[in-house]
C-alpha positions as CSV (number, residue, x, y, z in Angstrom):
1,M,-9.0,32.1,10.4
2,K,-9.2,28.8,11.4
3,Q,-6.1,27.4,9.3
4,T,-3.5,30.1,10.3
5,H,-1.7,29.5,14.1
6,Y,1.2,30.8,15.2
7,F,3.4,29.8,18.1
8,T,6.1,30.4,20.1
9,V,8.8,27.7,20.6
10,N,12.1,27.2,22.4
11,F,14.5,26.5,19.3
12,T,16.1,23.6,19.2
13,G,17.1,23.2,15.6
14,F,15.6,21.8,12.6
15,T,15.8,17.9,11.2
16,T,16.6,17.9,7.7
17,A,14.4,15.2,5.7
18,A,16.1,12.9,2.6
19,S,15.0,15.7,-0.3
20,E,15.5,17.7,-3.4
21,E,18.5,20.3,-2.2
22,Q,18.4,19.0,1.6
23,S,15.8,22.0,2.0
24,Y,12.6,20.2,3.1
25,L,12.7,20.9,7.5
26,R,11.0,19.6,10.4
27,L,10.3,21.1,14.2
28,I,8.8,19.0,16.6
29,A,7.1,20.9,19.7
30,G,5.0,18.8,21.8
31,E,2.2,17.1,20.1
32,H,2.7,19.6,17.0
33,A,4.6,18.7,13.8
34,F,5.7,21.9,12.0
35,Y,7.3,21.3,8.2
36,T,8.8,24.0,6.1
37,D,10.8,24.1,2.7
38,K,14.1,26.7,2.5
39,R,13.4,27.4,-1.3
40,H,9.8,29.3,-0.3
41,F,11.8,31.7,1.8
42,K,14.0,34.7,0.7
43,D,16.9,34.7,2.4
44,P,17.5,30.8,3.0
45,S,21.1,31.4,4.6
46,L,19.1,32.9,7.5
47,F,18.6,29.5,8.5
48,D,21.4,29.0,9.4
49,R,21.8,32.0,12.3
50,L,18.7,30.9,13.9
51,R,20.6,30.3,17.7
52,L,19.3,27.1,19.6
53,G,17.9,27.7,23.0
54,Q,16.4,31.0,22.0
55,P,12.3,31.4,21.7
56,L,10.9,30.9,18.0
57,H,8.0,32.6,16.8
58,I,6.4,31.4,14.1
59,G,3.1,31.9,11.4
60,T,1.8,28.6,10.3
61,C,-1.2,27.3,8.1
62,R,-2.4,24.0,9.2
63,L,-2.5,20.9,6.7
64,K,-5.3,18.7,6.1
65,D,-3.4,15.6,8.3
66,G,-3.2,18.1,11.1
67,S,0.4,19.0,10.8
68,Y,1.6,22.5,10.2
69,W,3.2,24.0,7.4
70,I,5.6,27.0,8.5
71,H,4.8,30.3,6.7
72,W,6.9,32.6,8.6
73,L,9.4,32.2,11.7
74,S,11.5,35.0,13.5
75,D,13.1,34.6,16.7
76,G,13.2,38.5,17.7
77,H,16.0,39.3,15.8
78,I,15.9,37.5,12.4
79,L,13.1,37.5,10.7
80,L,12.8,35.3,7.5
81,E,9.8,36.4,4.8
82,P,8.3,34.2,2.5
83,S,9.4,34.4,-1.2
84,R,5.9,34.8,-1.9
85,Q,3.9,38.2,-1.3
86,P,0.2,38.4,-1.6
87,L,-1.1,40.4,-5.0
88,S,-2.9,43.8,-4.6
89,I,-6.2,43.9,-5.9
90,K,-6.5,47.3,-6.0
91,K,-4.2,47.7,-8.9
92,L,-5.5,44.5,-11.0
93,L,-9.2,45.9,-10.9
94,R,-8.8,48.6,-13.8
95,P,-7.3,45.9,-16.1
96,V,-9.8,43.6,-15.1
97,G,-12.4,45.5,-15.1
98,L,-11.3,46.5,-18.7
99,V,-11.4,42.7,-19.8
100,F,-14.3,42.2,-18.2
101,F,-16.3,44.6,-20.3
102,V,-14.5,43.6,-23.6
103,C,-15.6,39.9,-23.1
104,L,-19.4,41.3,-22.6
105,I,-19.0,43.2,-25.5
106,I,-17.8,40.0,-27.4
107,L,-20.1,37.6,-25.8
108,A,-23.2,39.9,-26.9
109,C,-22.5,40.3,-30.2
110,A,-21.1,36.4,-30.9
111,P,-22.8,34.7,-28.5
112,W,-21.5,30.9,-30.4
113,L,-17.8,32.0,-28.8
114,D,-19.5,31.1,-25.3
115,I,-18.4,27.6,-26.5
116,F,-14.3,28.3,-27.1
117,L,-14.2,30.4,-23.9
118,L,-15.9,27.2,-21.7
119,L,-13.2,24.8,-23.3
120,C,-10.5,28.3,-22.6
121,F,-12.1,27.6,-18.9
122,I,-12.1,24.3,-19.1
123,T,-8.2,24.3,-20.0
124,M,-7.1,26.8,-17.5
125,L,-8.5,24.7,-15.0
126,V,-6.6,21.1,-15.9
127,N,-3.0,23.3,-16.9
128,P,-1.8,23.4,-12.8
129,F,-1.0,26.6,-13.6
130,G,-3.9,27.9,-14.6
131,I,-6.1,30.5,-13.1
132,F,-7.1,28.9,-10.1
133,S,-3.9,28.2,-9.1
134,F,-3.0,31.6,-10.1
135,C,-5.7,33.2,-7.8
136,S,-5.1,31.0,-4.8
137,C,-1.4,31.8,-4.5
138,N,-1.5,35.7,-5.2
139,F,-5.1,36.5,-3.6
140,S,-5.4,33.9,-1.0
141,L,-6.9,35.2,2.3
142,R,-5.1,33.0,4.8
143,L,-1.5,34.5,2.6
144,R,-2.8,38.0,3.5
145,V,-3.7,36.9,7.0
146,L,-0.3,35.3,8.0
147,N,1.6,38.1,6.0
148,A,-0.7,40.5,8.8
149,K,0.8,38.8,11.9
150,M,4.2,39.1,10.5
151,Q,4.1,43.0,10.1
152,R,2.7,42.9,13.7
153,T,5.9,40.8,14.6
154,K,8.5,43.3,12.6
155,Q,6.8,45.7,15.4
156,G,7.4,43.4,17.8
157,D,4.0,42.5,19.1
158,I,4.1,38.8,19.9
159,S,1.0,38.7,22.0
160,F,-1.0,36.8,19.2
161,C,1.6,33.9,19.6
162,Q,0.6,30.6,21.6
163,R,3.8,29.3,24.1
164,L,4.4,25.5,23.3
165,E,7.0,23.4,24.8
166,I,9.6,21.4,22.9
167,L,9.8,17.7,23.8
168,P,13.8,16.6,24.8
169,V,14.2,13.9,22.1
170,T,12.1,12.6,19.8
171,S,13.9,10.0,17.9
172,E,13.9,8.2,21.3
173,R,10.3,7.7,21.6
174,H,10.5,4.6,20.3
175,P,7.3,2.0,21.0
176,P,7.2,-1.4,22.2
177,S,8.2,-3.8,19.0
178,A,5.5,-4.0,16.1
179,N,6.1,-7.8,15.3
180,N,4.0,-8.9,18.0
181,E,1.4,-6.4,17.6
182,I,1.0,-6.2,13.7
183,A,-0.4,-9.3,11.7
184,L,0.8,-8.8,7.9
185,P,-0.6,-11.5,5.1
186,K,1.8,-13.8,4.9
187,E,3.5,-12.2,1.2
188,F,4.4,-8.9,3.5
189,A,7.4,-8.1,6.0
190,L,7.4,-6.0,8.8
191,E,10.3,-3.6,9.2
192,E,11.2,-1.6,12.4
193,G,14.2,0.5,13.5
194,V,15.6,3.9,12.7
195,I,16.5,5.5,9.3
196,L,20.1,5.4,8.6
197,N,21.7,6.9,5.5
198,S,19.2,8.4,3.9
199,Y,19.2,10.0,0.6
200,Y,17.1,11.4,-1.9
201,Q,16.7,10.3,-5.4
202,I,15.2,10.0,-8.9
203,W,14.6,6.7,-10.8
204,F,14.8,7.3,-15.1
205,A,14.1,5.0,-17.7
206,T,15.1,5.3,-20.8
207,R,13.9,3.8,-24.4
208,V,15.0,6.6,-26.9
209,R,15.9,9.0,-24.4
210,P,15.6,8.6,-20.3
211,Y,12.5,9.9,-19.0
212,F,10.8,10.3,-15.3
213,I,9.4,7.5,-13.5
214,K,9.6,8.3,-9.8
215,E,11.0,10.3,-7.2
216,G,11.4,9.3,-3.4
217,A,14.1,8.4,-0.4
218,C,16.2,5.6,0.2
219,F,17.6,4.8,3.4
220,Q,18.3,1.3,5.8
221,L,16.5,0.3,7.7
222,A,18.0,-2.0,10.1
223,T,19.9,-4.6,8.2
224,R,18.1,-3.7,5.1
225,H,18.9,-1.3,2.5
226,S,15.2,0.0,1.2
227,F,13.2,3.1,-0.3
228,F,9.8,4.8,0.1
229,S,8.9,5.9,-3.2
230,A,6.3,9.3,-3.5
231,R,5.7,12.3,-5.6
232,L,8.1,14.4,-3.3
233,T,8.0,17.5,-5.9
234,W,5.0,18.5,-6.8
235,L,3.6,18.7,-3.0
236,S,6.0,21.2,-2.3
237,D,3.5,24.2,-2.0
238,A,1.8,23.1,0.9
239,L,0.6,26.7,1.8
240,N,-1.7,26.0,-1.7
241,N,-2.3,22.9,-1.3
242,R,-2.8,22.0,2.1
243,C,-0.8,18.8,1.9
244,R,2.8,17.8,2.3
245,P,5.8,15.5,0.9
246,P,6.8,12.7,3.3
247,F,9.3,13.4,5.3
248,L,12.1,10.9,6.5
249,A,14.5,12.2,8.1
250,D,18.0,9.9,9.3
251,G,17.5,9.6,12.7
252,D,13.3,8.9,12.5
253,W,12.1,5.8,14.2
254,V,9.8,4.0,11.7
255,I,7.3,0.8,11.2
256,A,7.3,-0.2,7.7
257,A,5.8,-2.9,5.9
258,R,6.9,-4.5,2.3
259,R,6.7,-7.4,0.3
260,H,9.2,-10.5,0.7
261,G,11.5,-9.9,-2.0
262,Y,11.0,-6.1,-2.6
263,D,12.6,-3.1,-0.8
264,D,9.6,-0.4,-2.2
265,L,7.8,-0.2,1.2
266,Q,4.3,-0.1,0.7
267,A,3.1,1.3,4.4
268,L,4.8,3.2,6.5
269,Y,4.3,5.0,10.3
270,N,7.2,7.1,11.3
271,V,6.8,7.3,15.0
272,S,8.8,9.9,15.3
273,D,6.7,12.6,14.4
274,G,3.5,10.8,14.3
275,S,3.2,10.4,10.4
276,V,1.2,7.4,9.1
277,Y,2.1,7.1,4.6
278,L,0.2,4.5,2.6
279,K,0.6,3.9,-1.0
280,N,-2.5,3.0,-2.7
281,S,-2.7,0.7,-5.8
282,P,-4.0,1.9,-9.2
283,F,-6.9,-0.6,-9.4
284,H,-8.0,0.4,-5.7
285,A,-8.3,4.0,-5.0
286,G,-8.0,5.2,-1.4
287,N,-10.9,7.4,0.0
288,Q,-8.9,10.9,-0.2
289,Q,-8.6,9.9,-4.3
290,M,-11.8,9.4,-4.5
291,A,-13.5,12.4,-2.6
292,S,-10.8,14.6,-5.0
293,I,-12.5,12.8,-7.9
294,Y,-16.1,13.2,-6.8
295,K,-14.8,17.5,-5.9
296,I,-13.5,17.5,-9.6
297,A,-16.6,15.6,-11.7
298,Y,-19.1,17.3,-9.9
299,G,-17.3,20.6,-10.1
300,L,-16.9,20.4,-14.2
301,V,-21.1,20.3,-13.9
302,L,-21.2,23.1,-12.6
303,I,-19.1,25.1,-14.9
304,V,-20.9,23.4,-17.8
305,M,-24.3,24.3,-16.8
306,F,-22.7,27.8,-15.7
307,F,-21.9,28.8,-19.4
308,T,-25.0,26.6,-20.8
309,L,-27.3,29.2,-19.0
310,T,-24.6,31.8,-20.5
311,I,-25.6,30.5,-23.9
312,K,-29.4,30.7,-23.1
313,L,-29.7,34.4,-22.0
314,H,-28.5,35.2,-25.8
315,D,-32.0,34.0,-26.4
316,P,-34.7,36.7,-27.3
317,M,-37.4,34.6,-27.3
318,L,-36.3,33.4,-23.4
319,N,-38.8,33.1,-20.8
320,L,-37.1,32.8,-17.3
321,G,-40.6,31.9,-15.7
322,S,-42.0,29.4,-18.3
323,W,-41.9,26.0,-17.7
324,P,-40.5,25.4,-21.1
325,F,-37.0,26.4,-19.7
326,Y,-36.6,24.8,-16.6
327,R,-37.9,21.8,-17.9
328,E,-34.8,22.2,-21.0
329,M,-32.2,23.4,-18.2
330,L,-33.5,20.2,-16.2
331,T,-32.8,18.0,-19.5
332,R,-29.3,19.4,-20.3
333,L,-28.2,18.9,-16.2
334,T,-29.7,15.4,-16.5
335,G,-27.2,14.5,-19.8
336,T,-24.4,16.3,-18.3
337,L,-25.0,14.2,-14.8
338,L,-25.4,10.8,-16.9
339,P,-22.3,10.1,-18.4
340,I,-20.3,11.7,-15.2
341,N,-22.3,9.3,-12.7
342,L,-22.1,6.2,-15.2
343,L,-17.7,6.7,-14.8
344,L,-18.1,7.4,-11.0
345,I,-19.9,4.3,-10.7
346,V,-17.7,2.1,-13.2
347,M,-14.8,3.8,-11.1
348,E,-16.9,2.6,-7.8
349,F,-17.7,-0.9,-9.4
350,V,-13.7,-1.7,-10.1
351,R,-12.6,-0.2,-7.2
352,M,-15.2,-2.5,-5.0
353,I,-14.7,-5.8,-6.5
354,A,-10.7,-5.2,-7.0
355,H,-10.4,-5.7,-3.4
356,P,-12.0,-9.8,-3.3
357,L,-10.8,-10.5,-7.0
358,S,-7.4,-9.6,-6.4
359,R,-5.1,-10.8,-3.8
360,R,-2.6,-8.3,-4.1
361,V,-4.8,-5.4,-3.6
362,A,-6.6,-7.2,-0.9
363,G,-3.2,-8.1,0.6
364,R,-2.2,-4.0,0.8
365,V,-5.7,-3.0,2.1
366,K,-4.6,-5.3,4.6
367,V,-1.8,-4.3,5.3
368,H,-2.8,-0.2,5.2
369,Q,-5.4,-1.1,8.1
370,A,-2.5,-3.2,10.1
371,I,-0.7,-0.3,10.4
372,L,-3.1,2.1,10.5
373,R,-4.3,0.5,13.8
374,Y,-1.5,-0.1,15.3
375,A,-0.5,3.8,14.6
376,R,-4.0,5.1,16.3
377,R,-3.1,2.8,19.5
378,Q,0.5,3.8,19.7
379,G,-1.3,7.8,20.0
380,A,-0.6,9.2,16.2
381,R,-3.2,11.9,15.9
382,M,-2.3,12.5,12.2
383,T,-4.5,11.6,9.4
384,P,-2.5,9.3,7.2
385,W,-1.7,10.3,3.4
386,E,-2.6,8.0,1.0
387,L,0.2,8.4,-1.8
388,K,-0.1,6.4,-5.3
């Protein structure tokens, strides 16, 4: 599979990010950046037994930004296996087949249950622990390929691993000062330096009882205490989501932008690993967010049309080759697309007018463009992450 890659690197130790339980790790080899989380392994204590200077064989999945997520790793003596193992499809064929035939009998006797099943199916899609999440986590072909390569590693076969050379000290690869190269709007200030004293923090608010607001990393940057808020925990399932949390650790050289009088960073370029993180405005969704919205919207249209077709198939007078059937289905498709397209048009219109009408949105967009241009000039190859 194109999304799975296998490497052999000279192990010089992991860098630990400011994260929950301090389990988020990074390894840089050449132009490749690798990330993983100790909590995803059967025995995280084995990380402490890895020996520096020894070849390390790793099985990875390529993420959307161009970096890699480590699924398993071995130094030839110690094998760190993932806690998640793919389920056997054969064991589920009998119960799944039984449920399938029972559903067919019920639908044949009561066609109106299609509407109920449609509502249940949409609920399962919306639920983050629903059917798609379960199947992608437990029946993923990517997971099976990675585990098959891991079994070959157990037998001593590492011929499929590509050899990479590690850079000596990544945190010292500092670019020239960015103050003269990045022009920001006057309401923004540029911060540049090495991250010190970083730690993970959750912010709560209290009304009747405390409730979660946001989470992120706090650290000392130059002479100022700063923080970068982002949803760190829900992105930690990188093998399934193909995205990862922002990585900020002590010793990382970063270039960031913030509003005058505020400590919350709005854009950040981590020079040490080439990552770029951009905070979007609630009134101006980024390109990545809009792409996800389009996929979800038109995916729901396909689901609605599928269930509409199953309901029509129960009609004994149905003639699939007749023009009235195709005309009715086209009418239903148009009726389903109309409100969704109107909603998308409104969202695009708000996104379009927010830039010229809102000074805050326009300033944030200019900051993002300036930081991204500078990162590209410095050779950053990763796709920027758009965060809320």
